[in-house]
Structures are given as C-alpha cells and as structure tokens.
C-alpha positions as CSV (number, residue, x, y, z in Angstrom):
1,M,103.8,48.3,145.9
2,A,106.6,47.1,143.6
3,S,105.5,45.0,140.7
4,M,106.5,41.4,140.4
5,P,109.2,40.6,137.8
6,T,108.0,39.2,134.5
7,A,110.0,36.0,134.9
8,V,108.5,35.3,138.3
9,R,105.0,36.0,137.1
10,T,105.5,33.6,134.2
11,A,107.0,30.8,136.4
12,A,104.2,30.9,139.0
13,P,101.4,29.5,136.9
14,R,103.7,26.9,135.5
15,I,104.7,25.7,139.0
16,A,101.0,25.7,140.1
17,R,100.0,23.8,137.0
18,S,102.8,21.3,137.4
19,A,101.8,20.7,141.1
20,F,98.2,20.2,140.1
21,Q,99.1,17.7,137.4
22,H,101.3,15.8,139.8
23,Q,98.4,15.7,142.3
24,R,96.0,14.4,139.6
25,R,98.3,11.6,138.6
26,A,98.5,10.5,142.2
27,L,94.7,10.0,142.4
28,S,94.6,7.2,139.8
29,D,96.8,4.4,138.7
30,V,96.6,1.6,136.2
31,H,96.6,-1.8,137.9
32,I,97.2,-5.1,136.1
33,T,95.2,-7.9,137.6
34,R,96.2,-11.5,137.9
35,T,94.7,-12.4,134.5
36,G,96.4,-9.4,132.8
37,K,93.3,-7.2,132.8
38,P,94.1,-3.4,133.2
39,I,92.0,-1.5,135.7
40,I,92.1,2.2,136.4
41,R,92.1,2.4,140.2
42,T,90.7,5.7,141.4
43,Q,90.5,7.5,144.7
44,G,88.1,10.3,143.6
45,G,84.9,9.0,145.2
46,R,81.6,7.6,144.0
47,S,81.4,9.7,140.8
48,S,84.9,8.5,139.6
49,L,85.3,7.0,136.2
50,G,87.2,3.8,136.6
51,G,87.7,1.2,139.3
52,H,86.8,-2.5,139.8
53,T,83.6,-4.2,138.8
54,A,82.5,-6.3,141.8
55,T,79.7,-8.8,142.2
56,V,78.3,-9.2,145.7
57,F,76.1,-12.3,146.3
58,G,74.1,-12.0,149.5
59,A,74.3,-8.2,149.5
60,T,70.9,-7.8,151.0
61,G,72.0,-9.3,154.3
62,Q,73.6,-7.7,157.3
63,L,77.2,-7.6,156.0
64,G,76.3,-6.9,152.4
65,R,75.3,-3.3,152.7
66,Y,78.6,-2.3,154.3
67,I,80.8,-3.8,151.6
68,V,78.5,-2.5,148.8
69,N,78.7,1.0,150.2
70,R,82.5,0.8,150.6
71,L,83.0,-0.4,147.1
72,A,80.5,2.0,145.4
73,R,81.9,5.1,147.2
74,Q,85.3,4.3,145.7
75,G,83.9,4.5,142.2
76,C,83.6,0.7,141.7
77,T,80.8,-0.7,139.7
78,V,78.9,-3.1,141.9
79,V,76.6,-5.9,140.6
80,V,74.0,-7.0,143.2
81,P,72.2,-10.3,142.4
82,F,68.9,-10.3,144.3
83,R,65.9,-12.6,144.9
84,E,63.3,-10.2,146.4
85,E,62.6,-6.8,145.0
86,M,61.8,-5.1,148.3
87,A,65.0,-6.5,150.0
88,K,67.4,-4.6,147.9
89,R,65.9,-1.1,147.8
90,H,68.3,0.4,150.5
91,L,71.3,-0.5,148.2
92,K,70.2,1.9,145.4
93,V,71.6,5.0,147.1
94,T,75.0,3.4,148.2
95,G,76.6,4.4,144.9
96,D,76.3,7.0,142.1
97,L,73.7,6.6,139.3
98,G,74.5,3.6,137.2
99,R,77.2,2.3,139.6
100,V,75.0,-0.2,141.5
101,I,73.4,-2.7,139.1
102,F,70.8,-5.1,140.1
103,L,70.3,-8.5,138.5
104,E,67.6,-11.0,139.6
105,Y,69.0,-14.5,140.1
106,D,68.2,-17.9,141.6
107,L,70.8,-19.8,143.5
108,R,69.8,-23.0,141.7
109,N,69.9,-21.3,138.3
110,T,73.5,-21.6,136.9
111,Q,72.8,-19.2,134.0
112,S,71.7,-16.4,136.2
113,I,74.8,-16.8,138.4
114,E,77.1,-16.7,135.3
115,E,75.4,-13.6,134.0
116,S,76.1,-11.9,137.4
117,V,79.8,-12.6,137.3
118,R,80.8,-12.6,133.7
119,H,81.9,-8.9,133.6
120,S,83.4,-8.7,137.1
121,D,87.0,-8.9,138.2
122,V,86.1,-9.6,141.9
123,V,83.2,-11.7,143.3
124,Y,82.1,-11.7,147.0
125,N,80.0,-14.6,148.2
126,L,78.2,-13.6,151.4
127,V,75.3,-16.0,150.9
128,G,74.4,-17.9,154.1
129,R,71.4,-19.3,155.9
130,N,71.2,-19.2,159.7
131,Y,68.2,-21.5,159.8
132,P,66.8,-24.1,157.2
133,T,63.5,-23.6,155.4
134,K,61.3,-25.9,153.4
135,N,62.8,-24.4,150.2
136,F,66.5,-24.3,151.2
137,S,68.5,-26.5,153.5
138,Y,71.9,-25.7,154.9
139,E,73.5,-27.9,152.2
140,D,71.5,-26.2,149.4
141,V,72.8,-22.8,150.4
142,H,76.2,-23.3,151.9
143,I,77.6,-26.1,149.7
144,E,75.6,-26.3,146.4
145,G,75.1,-22.6,146.1
146,A,78.8,-21.8,146.8
147,E,79.8,-24.5,144.4
148,R,77.8,-23.0,141.5
149,I,79.2,-19.5,142.3
150,A,82.8,-20.9,142.4
151,E,82.3,-22.7,139.1
152,A,81.0,-19.5,137.4
153,V,84.0,-17.6,138.8
154,A,86.4,-20.3,137.4
155,K,84.6,-20.4,134.1
156,Y,85.1,-16.7,133.4
157,D,88.5,-16.6,135.1
158,V,87.5,-13.9,137.5
159,D,90.6,-12.3,139.2
160,R,89.5,-12.5,142.8
161,F,87.0,-14.6,144.7
162,I,86.3,-13.8,148.3
163,H,84.2,-16.4,150.1
164,V,82.7,-15.5,153.5
165,S,82.4,-18.6,155.7
166,S,81.9,-18.7,159.5
167,Y,83.8,-19.1,162.7
168,N,84.0,-22.8,163.8
169,A,83.7,-23.9,160.2
170,D,84.6,-27.6,160.3
171,P,83.4,-30.4,158.0
172,N,83.3,-32.8,161.0
173,H,81.4,-30.5,163.4
174,V,78.3,-31.7,165.2
175,S,76.4,-28.6,164.1
176,E,75.1,-28.8,160.6
177,F,75.6,-25.1,160.1
178,Y,79.3,-25.3,161.0
179,S,79.8,-28.6,159.1
180,T,78.3,-27.3,155.8
181,K,80.3,-24.1,156.1
182,G,83.5,-26.2,156.5
183,R,82.7,-28.5,153.6
184,A,81.9,-25.4,151.4
185,E,85.4,-24.1,152.1
186,H,87.0,-27.3,150.7
187,V,84.6,-27.2,147.7
188,V,85.3,-23.6,146.6
189,R,89.1,-24.1,147.1
190,S,89.1,-27.2,145.0
191,I,87.3,-25.4,142.2
192,F,89.1,-22.0,142.5
193,P,92.4,-22.4,144.5
194,E,92.9,-18.6,144.7
195,T,89.8,-18.2,146.8
196,T,90.2,-16.0,149.9
197,I,88.2,-17.5,152.8
198,V,86.9,-15.2,155.5
199,R,85.6,-16.5,158.9
200,P,83.9,-13.7,160.9
201,A,83.0,-14.1,164.5
202,P,79.4,-13.2,165.6
203,M,78.8,-9.7,164.2
204,F,77.1,-6.8,165.9
205,G,75.6,-3.8,164.3
206,F,72.3,-2.2,163.3
207,E,70.8,-5.3,161.8
208,D,72.6,-7.9,163.9
209,N,71.4,-11.2,165.4
210,L,73.2,-10.5,168.6
211,L,72.5,-7.2,170.4
212,L,69.1,-6.7,168.9
213,K,68.1,-10.3,169.6
214,L,69.1,-10.0,173.3
215,A,67.2,-6.7,173.6
216,S,64.0,-8.2,172.2
217,V,61.2,-9.5,174.4
218,V,60.7,-12.5,172.2
219,N,64.2,-13.9,172.9
220,L,63.1,-15.9,176.0
221,F,64.5,-19.4,175.9
222,T,68.1,-20.6,176.1
223,S,69.6,-24.1,176.7
224,N,73.1,-23.6,178.0
225,N,72.5,-20.8,180.5
226,M,74.0,-18.5,177.9
227,Q,77.5,-19.7,178.6
228,E,78.9,-20.0,175.1
229,K,81.9,-17.8,174.6
230,F,83.1,-15.9,171.5
231,W,84.9,-12.8,170.3
232,P,82.1,-10.5,168.9
233,V,83.2,-8.3,166.0
234,H,81.9,-5.1,164.6
235,V,80.3,-5.5,161.2
236,I,81.8,-2.2,160.0
237,D,85.3,-3.7,160.8
238,V,84.5,-6.8,158.7
239,G,83.3,-4.6,155.8
240,E,86.5,-2.6,155.9
241,A,88.5,-5.9,155.9
242,L,86.6,-7.2,152.8
243,E,87.3,-3.9,151.0
244,K,91.1,-4.1,151.8
245,M,91.2,-7.6,150.5
246,L,90.2,-6.3,147.1
247,W,93.2,-3.9,146.9
248,D,95.7,-6.4,148.2
249,D,96.4,-9.3,145.9
250,N,98.5,-11.0,148.6
251,T,95.3,-12.0,150.3
252,A,94.4,-14.4,147.5
253,S,94.5,-18.1,148.6
254,Q,94.6,-17.0,152.3
255,T,92.2,-17.7,155.2
256,F,91.3,-14.9,157.6
257,E,89.7,-15.3,161.0
258,L,88.1,-11.9,161.9
259,Y,87.2,-11.5,165.5
260,G,87.0,-8.8,168.2
261,P,89.6,-7.9,170.8
262,K,87.8,-9.5,173.8
263,Q,86.1,-12.7,174.6
264,Y,82.6,-12.6,176.1
265,S,80.0,-15.1,177.1
266,M,76.5,-14.6,175.9
267,A,75.4,-14.0,179.5
268,E,78.0,-11.1,179.8
269,I,76.7,-9.5,176.6
270,A,73.2,-9.9,177.9
271,K,74.2,-7.9,181.0
272,L,75.6,-5.2,178.8
273,V,72.4,-5.0,176.9
274,D,70.2,-4.9,180.0
275,R,72.3,-2.2,181.5
276,E,72.1,-0.1,178.4
277,I,68.3,-0.4,177.8
278,F,67.4,0.0,181.6
279,K,65.4,-3.2,181.4
280,K,65.8,-6.8,182.6
281,R,65.1,-9.3,179.9
282,R,64.1,-12.8,181.0
283,H,66.1,-15.8,179.7
284,I,64.5,-19.1,180.7
285,N,66.8,-22.1,180.6
286,V,65.3,-25.2,179.0
287,P,66.9,-28.6,178.8
288,K,68.6,-29.2,175.4
289,P,66.5,-32.2,174.2
290,I,63.2,-30.4,174.9
291,L,64.3,-27.0,173.4
292,K,65.6,-28.7,170.2
293,A,62.4,-30.7,169.7
294,A,60.3,-27.6,170.3
295,A,62.5,-25.5,168.0
296,G,62.2,-28.1,165.3
297,V,58.4,-27.9,165.3
298,V,58.3,-24.1,165.4
299,N,60.9,-23.8,162.6
300,K,58.7,-25.9,160.3
301,V,55.4,-24.2,161.2
302,L,56.4,-20.6,161.1
303,W,57.9,-18.9,158.0
304,W,59.9,-16.3,160.0
305,D,63.0,-17.0,162.1
306,I,62.4,-17.8,165.8
307,K,64.9,-20.5,166.7
308,S,66.1,-23.6,164.9
309,P,67.3,-26.9,166.4
310,D,70.8,-26.2,165.1
311,E,70.9,-22.8,166.8
312,V,70.2,-24.6,170.1
313,E,73.1,-27.0,169.3
314,R,75.4,-24.1,168.6
315,E,74.8,-22.7,172.1
316,F,77.0,-25.5,173.5
317,H,80.1,-24.7,171.4
318,D,82.5,-21.9,172.1
319,Q,84.3,-20.1,169.3
320,V,87.6,-21.8,168.4
321,I,90.3,-19.7,166.8
322,D,92.4,-21.1,164.0
323,E,95.9,-20.0,164.9
324,S,97.2,-20.6,161.4
325,A,94.8,-18.1,159.8
326,K,95.5,-14.4,159.3
327,T,93.6,-11.8,161.3
328,F,92.8,-8.1,161.3
329,K,96.4,-7.3,162.2
330,D,97.5,-8.6,158.8
331,L,95.2,-6.0,157.2
332,G,96.3,-3.1,159.4
333,I,92.9,-2.9,161.1
334,E,92.4,-2.5,164.9
335,P,89.0,-4.1,165.7
336,T,86.7,-2.2,168.2
337,D,85.1,-3.7,171.3
338,I,81.4,-4.3,171.6
339,H,81.0,-2.4,174.9
340,K,81.8,0.9,173.1
341,W,78.8,0.5,170.7
342,T,75.9,-0.8,172.9
343,Y,74.5,2.7,173.4
344,H,74.7,3.4,169.6
345,Y,72.7,0.3,168.6
346,L,70.4,-0.1,171.6
347,Q,69.1,3.4,172.4
348,G,65.9,2.7,170.5
349,F,65.0,-0.1,173.0
350,R,64.9,2.4,175.9
351,S,61.6,3.7,177.2
352,S,60.8,7.3,177.0
353,T,61.8,7.8,180.6
354,F,65.4,6.8,180.0
355,Y,65.8,7.6,176.3
356,D,67.8,10.8,176.7
357,L,70.1,9.5,179.4
358,P,73.8,9.2,178.5
359,P,75.4,5.8,177.7
360,A,75.6,3.4,180.6
361,T,79.3,3.5,180.8
362,E,79.5,7.3,181.0
363,K,76.6,7.3,183.6
364,E,78.5,4.8,185.8
365,K,81.7,7.0,185.6
366,R,79.7,10.0,186.8
367,E,78.2,8.0,189.7
368,D,81.7,6.7,190.6
369,K,83.0,10.3,190.9
370,K,80.4,11.0,193.6
371,Y,81.8,8.3,195.9
372,I,85.4,7.6,194.8
373,H,87.6,10.6,195.3
374,V,90.4,9.9,193.0
375,L,91.9,12.5,190.7
376,D,92.7,11.4,187.2
377,E,96.3,11.8,186.2
C-alpha cells in the first residue's frame, strides 16, 4: 500500500482540529441580557459550566417539576424556594450536583423572597392555590404573594419575570379564583412592565387535577352535569413553552394563552377516562346552591382538598380564549391532544384483569377491522 504524502499527513490533523474547534464554538455563546449582564449560554447538558440562573417559585407543584427539569438539564442553575421539606425531594435529581439549590422561604416574608431572586436573571412565578385554606386565601396567594415576588424582581432588576396566571383570568369574574388571578396580572405588570404572563388551560399529566381526578372513586359530585368546556393542554407542552420564553427576549411584556388543539366538555373527557380504565365512574349531579354550601363546610373541616365552593362555581364557566394573546404557534410548538395520552396516565387505574390490554383507541381499531372491511390506503 502506497504511503500518504507528508503534506497530506500534516494537513489532516489540522483540518480535524479546526473542525473540532468550530464545533465547540457552536455549542456555547455569550448572550447580553436586557440589563447588560453577560451570560454564557450552553447546549452541553446538565454538567455544562455556564447558563442562566433561574428562580422557580411554586416548583413543588404539578408544572414546577417540568420547567425545573428542562432548565437544569440545559446547565442552568435553578433556585427552588420551598415551604415543606418533603415536598421538594423529587427535584434534587433533576439537575447536576450543585445545580439545583433549595432555599426555605415564606410567601409573607419579603426578605426570604428577595434572597431567592437576588442572584437570578430569570424568575418564574408558578405559585397558585386551587382552594382556600385557613392560612392562605386566594388573595393572599394570587395577589399579595405575586406582588411581593414582583417587587423583589424589580428591586434587583432581574432580566426576565415570567408569571403563570390562569385561563379565564379576569378581575371582574364571578369566580374568586379567576378574579384574583386577573387582578394579579395587573399588579405584576404595574410593578414590572416587562412581565411575561402565561395563561395555561386545564393541564393533564401524571400529577394533574383532571384525568386522575375523574378516574378516582372519590370524585362523585358535580353541579353542571359536567358540561363546562375547555381546551385541555399537556403539562409537558406548557413546560417546553416556559423554557422557550427564557431563550426568546421577544416574549417579554407579552401575554400567552396556552391551550390544547381541541375543545372538550368535562363529560367527554370523563367518557375517555371510563373507556381507558374499563370502569364506569359515577358522577351525581347536585343543585349548585346545595353543593356550594356543602363544599364550604367540607373545605373548612378537612385539611386536604376535596372540593371548594369556588370550584363548584367554576363548573358553570367555559374557557374563554383571549384572541389578542399569543399562543403555542408563536413559540413554534404544536400542542398534543389529550386522547393520545389517556392510556399513558391512566393505566394504573385498571384492574389486574384489564391491566395489560392495549390502549382503548388501538383496541377499538382492532375491533373495527373485524366488522368493517375497508383497506387502508
């Protein structure tokens, strides 16, 4: 075999080295934030040196784990303010060692909030309360808590503040939950005008208050025959949207309505659930005044969530889309439909007899082929 010329042998390592250096430069870049702070943005994974420092309030909730995981695996340093020690354990493994930092805080303690945001360049507020308790009302959490967080963000001139509100947020709404969410939007915008407001539709996922609630035997009573309509959205899609907002400064001062591709009534989703778990859950309709009164008593007596009077009120209000707000499309995300995920999240509710059966949709397709003799094109 002929030997390679000396010039070629010398040039080959140089070409390889040059290509490798070019590739390395593409993996990181210096980004100048709104306040002039330089940040090394990386794409090398959770062990990368560099990236944003993000504070995520409400990270122990349903949505929190998804945004914390997305940020930490990009090499960001994530500060997680928490109230209960046991509630934040699952977040320890979402990032590399030292990348997820836990700070105990109190929503009524301004100093603890300021300590949580003072070193960050982005702050997420996911704090919310679906039902009131004797310690925290809707106004305490949604308005006063959001106000303290926004004031801390403004005090330390944090580059980005992303505030998660709710669909149907309206200061004049009959529901106290929706009205306090709407008033909170005006409060945080008045304090920090660059706030990005996010209004997700009812979310479904492993820890949701939708599919799992409908599949549970304790979800018995309803008041509107389950006729409220909305566009359910996958919590993973919302987490991806929140991550993309960090990288895109054009989303500052914008309002986003994040909802799924198809509208459902609660009754239609209940049918999907029953079909997937091979069980028929009972839903007893009770007149609104009676159920609200009973829910008020139960909500005060029990310390865990059953149903609050405001949740009964919300059953009579369909989701209203703000046409002026931006959507998933503006972020380049295609949301997924809930019917594709019922098997994934509800298989554990099946009995041992039906546990290993395929998803209901696939099962129905197989049954159709027995009787409908149509060839697929």
